[in-house]
PDB file of N, CA, C and O in Angstrom, chain B, residues numbered from 101:
ATOM      1  N   MET B 101       6.160 -10.898   7.123  1.00  0.00           N
ATOM      2  CA  MET B 101       6.097 -10.465   5.739  1.00  0.00           C
ATOM      3  C   MET B 101       4.696 -10.638   5.180  1.00  0.00           C
ATOM      4  O   MET B 101       4.191  -9.747   4.497  1.00  0.00           O
ATOM      5  N   ILE B 102       4.055 -11.775   5.457  1.00  0.00           N
ATOM      6  CA  ILE B 102       2.717 -12.037   4.931  1.00  0.00           C
ATOM      7  C   ILE B 102       1.725 -11.014   5.473  1.00  0.00           C
ATOM      8  O   ILE B 102       0.864 -10.539   4.732  1.00  0.00           O
ATOM      9  N   LEU B 103       1.831 -10.670   6.742  1.00  0.00           N
ATOM     10  CA  LEU B 103       0.918  -9.684   7.319  1.00  0.00           C
ATOM     11  C   LEU B 103       1.099  -8.316   6.669  1.00  0.00           C
ATOM     12  O   LEU B 103       0.119  -7.605   6.448  1.00  0.00           O
ATOM     13  N   ARG B 104       2.327  -7.940   6.362  1.00  0.00           N
ATOM     14  CA  ARG B 104       2.581  -6.668   5.682  1.00  0.00           C
ATOM     15  C   ARG B 104       1.947  -6.671   4.297  1.00  0.00           C
ATOM     16  O   ARG B 104       1.340  -5.681   3.888  1.00  0.00           O
ATOM     17  N   LEU B 105       2.084  -7.770   3.579  1.00  0.00           N
ATOM     18  CA  LEU B 105       1.468  -7.880   2.259  1.00  0.00           C
ATOM     19  C   LEU B 105      -0.049  -7.819   2.364  1.00  0.00           C
ATOM     20  O   LEU B 105      -0.715  -7.232   1.512  1.00  0.00           O
ATOM     21  N   TYR B 106      -0.587  -8.426   3.409  1.00  0.00           N
ATOM     22  CA  TYR B 106      -2.032  -8.388   3.628  1.00  0.00           C
ATOM     23  C   TYR B 106      -2.526  -6.946   3.687  1.00  0.00           C
ATOM     24  O   TYR B 106      -3.511  -6.603   3.033  1.00  0.00           O
ATOM     25  N   TYR B 107      -1.856  -6.108   4.456  1.00  0.00           N
ATOM     26  CA  TYR B 107      -2.297  -4.723   4.605  1.00  0.00           C
ATOM     27  C   TYR B 107      -2.162  -3.935   3.306  1.00  0.00           C
ATOM     28  O   TYR B 107      -3.006  -3.090   3.008  1.00  0.00           O
ATOM     29  N   LEU B 108      -1.124  -4.195   2.537  1.00  0.00           N
ATOM     30  CA  LEU B 108      -0.976  -3.521   1.246  1.00  0.00           C
ATOM     31  C   LEU B 108      -2.083  -3.943   0.279  1.00  0.00           C
ATOM     32  O   LEU B 108      -2.637  -3.114  -0.443  1.00  0.00           O
ATOM     33  N   VAL B 109      -2.398  -5.241   0.271  1.00  0.00           N
ATOM     34  CA  VAL B 109      -3.474  -5.725  -0.597  1.00  0.00           C
ATOM     35  C   VAL B 109      -4.820  -5.195  -0.111  1.00  0.00           C
ATOM     36  O   VAL B 109      -5.673  -4.842  -0.926  1.00  0.00           O
ATOM     37  N   LYS B 110      -5.019  -5.136   1.199  1.00  0.00           N
ATOM     38  CA  LYS B 110      -6.266  -4.589   1.743  1.00  0.00           C
ATOM     39  C   LYS B 110      -6.443  -3.136   1.317  1.00  0.00           C
ATOM     40  O   LYS B 110      -7.551  -2.729   0.970  1.00  0.00           O
ATOM     41  N   ASN B 111      -5.378  -2.356   1.338  1.00  0.00           N
ATOM     42  CA  ASN B 111      -5.460  -0.968   0.854  1.00  0.00           C
ATOM     43  C   ASN B 111      -5.841  -0.931  -0.616  1.00  0.00           C
ATOM     44  O   ASN B 111      -6.628  -0.079  -1.028  1.00  0.00           O
ATOM     45  N   ALA B 112      -5.298  -1.837  -1.409  1.00  0.00           N
ATOM     46  CA  ALA B 112      -5.638  -1.889  -2.831  1.00  0.00           C
ATOM     47  C   ALA B 112      -7.114  -2.223  -3.019  1.00  0.00           C
ATOM     48  O   ALA B 112      -7.784  -1.630  -3.864  1.00  0.00           O
ATOM     49  N   ILE B 113      -7.618  -3.166  -2.235  1.00  0.00           N
ATOM     50  CA  ILE B 113      -9.036  -3.524  -2.313  1.00  0.00           C
ATOM     51  C   ILE B 113      -9.907  -2.340  -1.914  1.00  0.00           C
ATOM     52  O   ILE B 113     -10.912  -2.057  -2.566  1.00  0.00           O
ATOM     53  N   ASP B 114      -9.525  -1.651  -0.850  1.00  0.00           N
ATOM     54  CA  ASP B 114     -10.292  -0.479  -0.397  1.00  0.00           C
ATOM     55  C   ASP B 114     -10.301   0.630  -1.440  1.00  0.00           C
ATOM     56  O   ASP B 114     -11.230   1.438  -1.474  1.00  0.00           O
ATOM     57  N   ALA B 115      -9.284   0.679  -2.286  1.00  0.00           N
ATOM     58  CA  ALA B 115      -9.196   1.717  -3.316  1.00  0.00           C
ATOM     59  C   ALA B 115     -10.104   1.423  -4.508  1.00  0.00           C
ATOM     60  O   ALA B 115     -10.225   2.240  -5.421  1.00  0.00           O
ATOM     61  N   MET B 116     -10.736   0.258  -4.493  1.00  0.00           N
ATOM     62  CA  MET B 116     -11.595  -0.133  -5.617  1.00  0.00           C
ATOM     63  C   MET B 116     -12.972  -0.554  -5.109  1.00  0.00           C
ATOM     64  O   MET B 116     -13.327  -1.727  -5.227  1.00  0.00           O
ATOM     65  N   PRO B 117     -13.759   0.367  -4.548  1.00  0.00           N
ATOM     66  CA  PRO B 117     -15.047  -0.020  -3.972  1.00  0.00           C
ATOM     67  C   PRO B 117     -16.020  -0.625  -4.984  1.00  0.00           C
ATOM     68  O   PRO B 117     -16.904  -1.388  -4.597  1.00  0.00           O
ATOM     69  N   ALA B 118     -15.878  -0.306  -6.250  1.00  0.00           N
ATOM     70  CA  ALA B 118     -16.767  -0.859  -7.279  1.00  0.00           C
ATOM     71  C   ALA B 118     -16.176  -2.118  -7.911  1.00  0.00           C
ATOM     72  O   ALA B 118     -16.734  -2.642  -8.874  1.00  0.00           O
ATOM     73  N   GLY B 119     -15.063  -2.605  -7.386  1.00  0.00           N
ATOM     74  CA  GLY B 119     -14.411  -3.782  -7.939  1.00  0.00           C
ATOM     75  C   GLY B 119     -13.249  -3.392  -8.828  1.00  0.00           C
ATOM     76  O   GLY B 119     -13.055  -2.214  -9.128  1.00  0.00           O
ATOM     77  N   GLY B 120     -12.493  -4.358  -9.242  1.00  0.00           N
ATOM     78  CA  GLY B 120     -11.333  -4.119 -10.095  1.00  0.00           C
ATOM     79  C   GLY B 120     -10.394  -5.302 -10.055  1.00  0.00           C
ATOM     80  O   GLY B 120     -10.789  -6.412  -9.698  1.00  0.00           O
ATOM     81  N   THR B 121      -9.165  -5.063 -10.417  1.00  0.00           N
ATOM     82  CA  THR B 121      -8.164  -6.127 -10.487  1.00  0.00           C
ATOM     83  C   THR B 121      -6.938  -5.738  -9.678  1.00  0.00           C
ATOM     84  O   THR B 121      -6.489  -4.593  -9.715  1.00  0.00           O
ATOM     85  N   ILE B 122      -6.407  -6.704  -8.951  1.00  0.00           N
ATOM     86  CA  ILE B 122      -5.142  -6.538  -8.233  1.00  0.00           C
ATOM     87  C   ILE B 122      -4.155  -7.528  -8.823  1.00  0.00           C
ATOM     88  O   ILE B 122      -4.458  -8.714  -8.958  1.00  0.00           O
ATOM     89  N   THR B 123      -2.976  -7.039  -9.172  1.00  0.00           N
ATOM     90  CA  THR B 123      -1.925  -7.895  -9.703  1.00  0.00           C
ATOM     91  C   THR B 123      -0.744  -7.847  -8.739  1.00  0.00           C
ATOM     92  O   THR B 123      -0.252  -6.774  -8.391  1.00  0.00           O
ATOM     93  N   ILE B 124      -0.304  -9.014  -8.318  1.00  0.00           N
ATOM     94  CA  ILE B 124       0.851  -9.119  -7.430  1.00  0.00           C
ATOM     95  C   ILE B 124       1.933  -9.880  -8.179  1.00  0.00           C
ATOM     96  O   ILE B 124       1.693 -10.973  -8.692  1.00  0.00           O
ATOM     97  N   SER B 125       3.115  -9.301  -8.240  1.00  0.00           N
ATOM     98  CA  SER B 125       4.231  -9.960  -8.903  1.00  0.00           C
ATOM     99  C   SER B 125       5.505  -9.670  -8.119  1.00  0.00           C
ATOM    100  O   SER B 125       5.508  -8.849  -7.202  1.00  0.00           O
ATOM    101  N   TYR B 126       6.568 -10.340  -8.483  1.00  0.00           N
ATOM    102  CA  TYR B 126       7.844 -10.100  -7.816  1.00  0.00           C
ATOM    103  C   TYR B 126       8.973 -10.254  -8.811  1.00  0.00           C
ATOM    104  O   TYR B 126       8.828 -10.847  -9.880  1.00  0.00           O
ATOM    105  N   LYS B 127      10.102  -9.698  -8.417  1.00  0.00           N
ATOM    106  CA  LYS B 127      11.317  -9.811  -9.212  1.00  0.00           C
ATOM    107  C   LYS B 127      12.458 -10.079  -8.248  1.00  0.00           C
ATOM    108  O   LYS B 127      12.592  -9.397  -7.232  1.00  0.00           O
ATOM    109  N   GLN B 128      13.269 -11.058  -8.559  1.00  0.00           N
ATOM    110  CA  GLN B 128      14.419 -11.361  -7.724  1.00  0.00           C
ATOM    111  C   GLN B 128      15.634 -10.618  -8.269  1.00  0.00           C
ATOM    112  O   GLN B 128      15.961 -10.705  -9.452  1.00  0.00           O
ATOM    113  N   THR B 129      16.290  -9.888  -7.376  1.00  0.00           N
ATOM    114  CA  THR B 129      17.552  -9.255  -7.730  1.00  0.00           C
ATOM    115  C   THR B 129      18.662 -10.127  -7.160  1.00  0.00           C
ATOM    116  O   THR B 129      18.394 -11.236  -6.697  1.00  0.00           O
ATOM    117  N   SER B 130      19.873  -9.662  -7.182  1.00  0.00           N
ATOM    118  CA  SER B 130      20.999 -10.492  -6.741  1.00  0.00           C
ATOM    119  C   SER B 130      20.825 -11.021  -5.315  1.00  0.00           C
ATOM    120  O   SER B 130      21.133 -12.183  -5.050  1.00  0.00           O
ATOM    121  N   ASP B 131      20.338 -10.187  -4.398  1.00  0.00           N
ATOM    122  CA  ASP B 131      20.201 -10.646  -3.016  1.00  0.00           C
ATOM    123  C   ASP B 131      18.885 -10.228  -2.362  1.00  0.00           C
ATOM    124  O   ASP B 131      18.748 -10.324  -1.143  1.00  0.00           O
ATOM    125  N   ASN B 132      17.922  -9.767  -3.149  1.00  0.00           N
ATOM    126  CA  ASN B 132      16.637  -9.319  -2.619  1.00  0.00           C
ATOM    127  C   ASN B 132      15.504  -9.731  -3.535  1.00  0.00           C
ATOM    128  O   ASN B 132      15.720 -10.231  -4.639  1.00  0.00           O
ATOM    129  N   TYR B 133      14.299  -9.512  -3.055  1.00  0.00           N
ATOM    130  CA  TYR B 133      13.104  -9.645  -3.876  1.00  0.00           C
ATOM    131  C   TYR B 133      12.398  -8.298  -3.890  1.00  0.00           C
ATOM    132  O   TYR B 133      12.335  -7.619  -2.865  1.00  0.00           O
ATOM    133  N   GLU B 134      11.874  -7.912  -5.025  1.00  0.00           N
ATOM    134  CA  GLU B 134      11.032  -6.727  -5.132  1.00  0.00           C
ATOM    135  C   GLU B 134       9.620  -7.217  -5.374  1.00  0.00           C
ATOM    136  O   GLU B 134       9.384  -8.029  -6.269  1.00  0.00           O
ATOM    137  N   ILE B 135       8.677  -6.727  -4.582  1.00  0.00           N
ATOM    138  CA  ILE B 135       7.287  -7.137  -4.701  1.00  0.00           C
ATOM    139  C   ILE B 135       6.494  -5.956  -5.241  1.00  0.00           C
ATOM    140  O   ILE B 135       6.640  -4.830  -4.767  1.00  0.00           O
ATOM    141  N   PHE B 136       5.659  -6.221  -6.232  1.00  0.00           N
ATOM    142  CA  PHE B 136       4.850  -5.195  -6.881  1.00  0.00           C
ATOM    143  C   PHE B 136       3.376  -5.508  -6.663  1.00  0.00           C
ATOM    144  O   PHE B 136       2.928  -6.624  -6.928  1.00  0.00           O
ATOM    145  N   ILE B 137       2.630  -4.532  -6.183  1.00  0.00           N
ATOM    146  CA  ILE B 137       1.187  -4.665  -6.017  1.00  0.00           C
ATOM    147  C   ILE B 137       0.554  -3.537  -6.814  1.00  0.00           C
ATOM    148  O   ILE B 137       0.762  -2.360  -6.519  1.00  0.00           O
ATOM    149  N   VAL B 138      -0.219  -3.905  -7.824  1.00  0.00           N
ATOM    150  CA  VAL B 138      -0.829  -2.928  -8.727  1.00  0.00           C
ATOM    151  C   VAL B 138      -2.330  -3.159  -8.721  1.00  0.00           C
ATOM    152  O   VAL B 138      -2.787  -4.298  -8.817  1.00  0.00           O
ATOM    153  N   ASP B 139      -3.103  -2.077  -8.608  1.00  0.00           N
ATOM    154  CA  ASP B 139      -4.562  -2.216  -8.688  1.00  0.00           C
ATOM    155  C   ASP B 139      -5.109  -1.280  -9.759  1.00  0.00           C
ATOM    156  O   ASP B 139      -4.415  -0.385 -10.241  1.00  0.00           O
ATOM    157  N   THR B 140      -6.356  -1.506 -10.115  1.00  0.00           N
ATOM    158  CA  THR B 140      -7.003  -0.679 -11.130  1.00  0.00           C
ATOM    159  C   THR B 140      -7.912   0.376 -10.507  1.00  0.00           C
ATOM    160  O   THR B 140      -8.869   0.835 -11.131  1.00  0.00           O
ATOM    161  N   GLY B 141      -7.600   0.752  -9.271  1.00  0.00           N
ATOM    162  CA  GLY B 141      -8.357   1.805  -8.595  1.00  0.00           C
ATOM    163  C   GLY B 141      -8.118   3.154  -9.247  1.00  0.00           C
ATOM    164  O   GLY B 141      -7.342   3.272 -10.196  1.00  0.00           O
ATOM    165  N   SER B 142      -8.790   4.163  -8.731  1.00  0.00           N
ATOM    166  CA  SER B 142      -8.735   5.502  -9.332  1.00  0.00           C
ATOM    167  C   SER B 142      -7.416   6.223  -9.085  1.00  0.00           C
ATOM    168  O   SER B 142      -7.165   7.262  -9.697  1.00  0.00           O
ATOM    169  N   GLY B 143      -6.585   5.707  -8.219  1.00  0.00           N
ATOM    170  CA  GLY B 143      -5.296   6.349  -7.952  1.00  0.00           C
ATOM    171  C   GLY B 143      -5.364   7.271  -6.746  1.00  0.00           C
ATOM    172  O   GLY B 143      -6.417   7.437  -6.130  1.00  0.00           O
ATOM    173  N   ILE B 144      -4.258   7.851  -6.429  1.00  0.00           N
ATOM    174  CA  ILE B 144      -4.139   8.731  -5.260  1.00  0.00           C
ATOM    175  C   ILE B 144      -4.160  10.166  -5.735  1.00  0.00           C
ATOM    176  O   ILE B 144      -3.471  10.528  -6.688  1.00  0.00           O
ATOM    177  N   GLN B 145      -4.950  10.977  -5.068  1.00  0.00           N
ATOM    178  CA  GLN B 145      -5.032  12.386  -5.441  1.00  0.00           C
ATOM    179  C   GLN B 145      -3.672  13.055  -5.267  1.00  0.00           C
ATOM    180  O   GLN B 145      -2.953  12.797  -4.302  1.00  0.00           O
ATOM    181  N   GLU B 146      -3.344  13.908  -6.210  1.00  0.00           N
ATOM    182  CA  GLU B 146      -2.034  14.571  -6.260  1.00  0.00           C
ATOM    183  C   GLU B 146      -1.674  15.277  -4.948  1.00  0.00           C
ATOM    184  O   GLU B 146      -0.522  15.230  -4.517  1.00  0.00           O
ATOM    185  N   GLU B 147      -2.646  15.927  -4.318  1.00  0.00           N
ATOM    186  CA  GLU B 147      -2.351  16.686  -3.097  1.00  0.00           C
ATOM    187  C   GLU B 147      -2.070  15.797  -1.882  1.00  0.00           C
ATOM    188  O   GLU B 147      -1.533  16.276  -0.883  1.00  0.00           O
ATOM    189  N   ILE B 148      -2.420  14.525  -1.953  1.00  0.00           N
ATOM    190  CA  ILE B 148      -2.168  13.604  -0.843  1.00  0.00           C
ATOM    191  C   ILE B 148      -0.786  12.969  -0.939  1.00  0.00           C
ATOM    192  O   ILE B 148      -0.226  12.573   0.083  1.00  0.00           O
ATOM    193  N   LEU B 149      -0.227  12.864  -2.129  1.00  0.00           N
ATOM    194  CA  LEU B 149       1.045  12.172  -2.334  1.00  0.00           C
ATOM    195  C   LEU B 149       2.168  12.596  -1.385  1.00  0.00           C
ATOM    196  O   LEU B 149       2.869  11.722  -0.874  1.00  0.00           O
ATOM    197  N   PRO B 150       2.377  13.894  -1.122  1.00  0.00           N
ATOM    198  CA  PRO B 150       3.484  14.257  -0.223  1.00  0.00           C
ATOM    199  C   PRO B 150       3.305  13.747   1.210  1.00  0.00           C
ATOM    200  O   PRO B 150       4.286  13.608   1.940  1.00  0.00           O
ATOM    201  N   ARG B 151       2.066  13.469   1.616  1.00  0.00           N
ATOM    202  CA  ARG B 151       1.780  13.024   2.987  1.00  0.00           C
ATOM    203  C   ARG B 151       1.400  11.544   3.060  1.00  0.00           C
ATOM    204  O   ARG B 151       0.988  11.066   4.118  1.00  0.00           O
ATOM    205  N   LEU B 152       1.530  10.827   1.968  1.00  0.00           N
ATOM    206  CA  LEU B 152       1.006   9.473   1.855  1.00  0.00           C
ATOM    207  C   LEU B 152       1.482   8.543   2.964  1.00  0.00           C
ATOM    208  O   LEU B 152       0.686   7.761   3.483  1.00  0.00           O
ATOM    209  N   PHE B 153       2.737   8.604   3.336  1.00  0.00           N
ATOM    210  CA  PHE B 153       3.287   7.694   4.329  1.00  0.00           C
ATOM    211  C   PHE B 153       3.388   8.325   5.718  1.00  0.00           C
ATOM    212  O   PHE B 153       4.061   7.782   6.594  1.00  0.00           O
ATOM    213  N   SER B 154       2.734   9.451   5.923  1.00  0.00           N
ATOM    214  CA  SER B 154       2.736  10.114   7.225  1.00  0.00           C
ATOM    215  C   SER B 154       1.689   9.485   8.135  1.00  0.00           C
ATOM    216  O   SER B 154       0.599   9.142   7.679  1.00  0.00           O
ATOM    217  N   PRO B 155       2.013   9.331   9.426  1.00  0.00           N
ATOM    218  CA  PRO B 155       1.010   8.832  10.363  1.00  0.00           C
ATOM    219  C   PRO B 155      -0.204   9.765  10.385  1.00  0.00           C
ATOM    220  O   PRO B 155      -0.075  10.975  10.202  1.00  0.00           O
ATOM    221  N   LEU B 156      -1.354   9.195  10.607  1.00  0.00           N
ATOM    222  CA  LEU B 156      -2.637   9.895  10.702  1.00  0.00           C
ATOM    223  C   LEU B 156      -3.156  10.396   9.357  1.00  0.00           C
ATOM    224  O   LEU B 156      -4.141  11.134   9.319  1.00  0.00           O
ATOM    225  N   GLN B 157      -2.520  10.015   8.262  1.00  0.00           N
ATOM    226  CA  GLN B 157      -2.988  10.395   6.924  1.00  0.00           C
ATOM    227  C   GLN B 157      -3.950   9.315   6.436  1.00  0.00           C
ATOM    228  O   GLN B 157      -3.542   8.171   6.236  1.00  0.00           O
ATOM    229  N   THR B 158      -5.203   9.660   6.246  1.00  0.00           N
ATOM    230  CA  THR B 158      -6.173   8.704   5.738  1.00  0.00           C
ATOM    231  C   THR B 158      -7.219   9.414   4.896  1.00  0.00           C
ATOM    232  O   THR B 158      -7.511  10.591   5.108  1.00  0.00           O
ATOM    233  N   THR B 159      -7.767   8.702   3.961  1.00  0.00           N
ATOM    234  CA  THR B 159      -8.887   9.210   3.162  1.00  0.00           C
ATOM    235  C   THR B 159     -10.128   8.366   3.422  1.00  0.00           C
ATOM    236  O   THR B 159     -11.162   8.557   2.782  1.00  0.00           O
ATOM    237  N   LYS B 160     -10.023   7.441   4.354  1.00  0.00           N
ATOM    238  CA  LYS B 160     -11.118   6.524   4.657  1.00  0.00           C
ATOM    239  C   LYS B 160     -12.002   7.082   5.766  1.00  0.00           C
ATOM    240  O   LYS B 160     -11.542   7.826   6.633  1.00  0.00           O
ATOM    241  N   ALA B 161     -13.270   6.710   5.723  1.00  0.00           N
ATOM    242  CA  ALA B 161     -14.205   7.142   6.767  1.00  0.00           C
ATOM    243  C   ALA B 161     -13.834   6.528   8.113  1.00  0.00           C
ATOM    244  O   ALA B 161     -14.008   7.154   9.159  1.00  0.00           O
ATOM    245  N   GLN B 162     -13.322   5.299   8.079  1.00  0.00           N
ATOM    246  CA  GLN B 162     -12.872   4.643   9.298  1.00  0.00           C
ATOM    247  C   GLN B 162     -11.405   4.285   9.130  1.00  0.00           C
ATOM    248  O   GLN B 162     -10.960   3.947   8.033  1.00  0.00           O
ATOM    249  N   GLY B 163     -10.679   4.359  10.191  1.00  0.00           N
ATOM    250  CA  GLY B 163      -9.255   4.041  10.134  1.00  0.00           C
ATOM    251  C   GLY B 163      -8.462   5.143  10.795  1.00  0.00           C
ATOM    252  O   GLY B 163      -8.913   6.283  10.906  1.00  0.00           O
ATOM    253  N   MET B 164      -7.283   4.784  11.226  1.00  0.00           N
ATOM    254  CA  MET B 164      -6.447   5.719  11.963  1.00  0.00           C
ATOM    255  C   MET B 164      -5.373   6.371  11.096  1.00  0.00           C
ATOM    256  O   MET B 164      -4.803   7.391  11.484  1.00  0.00           O
ATOM    257  N   GLY B 165      -5.091   5.797   9.934  1.00  0.00           N
ATOM    258  CA  GLY B 165      -4.073   6.368   9.073  1.00  0.00           C
ATOM    259  C   GLY B 165      -2.657   5.964   9.444  1.00  0.00           C
ATOM    260  O   GLY B 165      -1.709   6.709   9.194  1.00  0.00           O
ATOM    261  N   PHE B 166      -2.509   4.786  10.041  1.00  0.00           N
ATOM    262  CA  PHE B 166      -1.176   4.316  10.425  1.00  0.00           C
ATOM    263  C   PHE B 166      -0.640   3.238   9.494  1.00  0.00           C
ATOM    264  O   PHE B 166       0.567   2.992   9.493  1.00  0.00           O
ATOM    265  N   GLY B 167      -1.478   2.592   8.709  1.00  0.00           N
ATOM    266  CA  GLY B 167      -1.088   1.427   7.925  1.00  0.00           C
ATOM    267  C   GLY B 167       0.106   1.633   7.016  1.00  0.00           C
ATOM    268  O   GLY B 167       1.091   0.904   7.123  1.00  0.00           O
ATOM    269  N   LEU B 168       0.042   2.609   6.123  1.00  0.00           N
ATOM    270  CA  LEU B 168       1.148   2.821   5.188  1.00  0.00           C
ATOM    271  C   LEU B 168       2.384   3.361   5.894  1.00  0.00           C
ATOM    272  O   LEU B 168       3.507   3.055   5.493  1.00  0.00           O
ATOM    273  N   ALA B 169       2.191   4.162   6.940  1.00  0.00           N
ATOM    274  CA  ALA B 169       3.339   4.673   7.701  1.00  0.00           C
ATOM    275  C   ALA B 169       4.098   3.517   8.352  1.00  0.00           C
ATOM    276  O   ALA B 169       5.328   3.495   8.345  1.00  0.00           O
ATOM    277  N   ILE B 170       3.361   2.559   8.912  1.00  0.00           N
ATOM    278  CA  ILE B 170       3.990   1.395   9.541  1.00  0.00           C
ATOM    279  C   ILE B 170       4.676   0.532   8.490  1.00  0.00           C
ATOM    280  O   ILE B 170       5.807   0.092   8.693  1.00  0.00           O
ATOM    281  N   CYS B 171       4.002   0.286   7.370  1.00  0.00           N
ATOM    282  CA  CYS B 171       4.616  -0.516   6.294  1.00  0.00           C
ATOM    283  C   CYS B 171       5.929   0.103   5.840  1.00  0.00           C
ATOM    284  O   CYS B 171       6.921  -0.601   5.653  1.00  0.00           O
ATOM    285  N   LYS B 172       5.933   1.405   5.665  1.00  0.00           N
ATOM    286  CA  LYS B 172       7.148   2.098   5.206  1.00  0.00           C
ATOM    287  C   LYS B 172       8.284   1.927   6.208  1.00  0.00           C
ATOM    288  O   LYS B 172       9.420   1.650   5.823  1.00  0.00           O
ATOM    289  N   ARG B 173       7.979   2.092   7.481  1.00  0.00           N
ATOM    290  CA  ARG B 173       9.025   1.961   8.509  1.00  0.00           C
ATOM    291  C   ARG B 173       9.554   0.541   8.607  1.00  0.00           C
ATOM    292  O   ARG B 173      10.745   0.331   8.839  1.00  0.00           O
ATOM    293  N   ILE B 174       8.673  -0.432   8.432  1.00  0.00           N
ATOM    294  CA  ILE B 174       9.119  -1.832   8.467  1.00  0.00           C
ATOM    295  C   ILE B 174      10.043  -2.110   7.290  1.00  0.00           C
ATOM    296  O   ILE B 174      11.099  -2.722   7.453  1.00  0.00           O
ATOM    297  N   ILE B 175       9.646  -1.662   6.108  1.00  0.00           N
ATOM    298  CA  ILE B 175      10.457  -1.896   4.902  1.00  0.00           C
ATOM    299  C   ILE B 175      11.807  -1.200   5.038  1.00  0.00           C
ATOM    300  O   ILE B 175      12.843  -1.788   4.727  1.00  0.00           O
ATOM    301  N   GLU B 176      11.800   0.050   5.502  1.00  0.00           N
ATOM    302  CA  GLU B 176      13.065   0.785   5.642  1.00  0.00           C
ATOM    303  C   GLU B 176      13.976   0.153   6.676  1.00  0.00           C
ATOM    304  O   GLU B 176      15.197   0.276   6.582  1.00  0.00           O
ATOM    305  N   GLY B 177      13.398  -0.523   7.664  1.00  0.00           N
ATOM    306  CA  GLY B 177      14.199  -1.149   8.715  1.00  0.00           C
ATOM    307  C   GLY B 177      14.751  -2.507   8.315  1.00  0.00           C
ATOM    308  O   GLY B 177      15.596  -3.066   9.014  1.00  0.00           O
ATOM    309  N   SER B 178      14.280  -3.035   7.200  1.00  0.00           N
ATOM    310  CA  SER B 178      14.729  -4.376   6.761  1.00  0.00           C
ATOM    311  C   SER B 178      16.138  -4.349   6.250  1.00  0.00           C
ATOM    312  O   SER B 178      16.668  -5.384   5.844  1.00  0.00           O
TER     313      SER B 178
END
């Protein structure tokens, strides 16, 4: 779980090259926890949203584009 959170926070940091704020919070439901990661980055371009969790989707100069796809599959498998 900690490693998954690390990658989500790393993506948030990468989205704010000039700096910004990351807020991490959680909410407990009856039998689960919901974790929220919010950053003050510029956001995701509208045309990328439909492919956001697809493998090989990246906007970074370096990287393979697997991070969010893997996170999504791990969460869905939980």
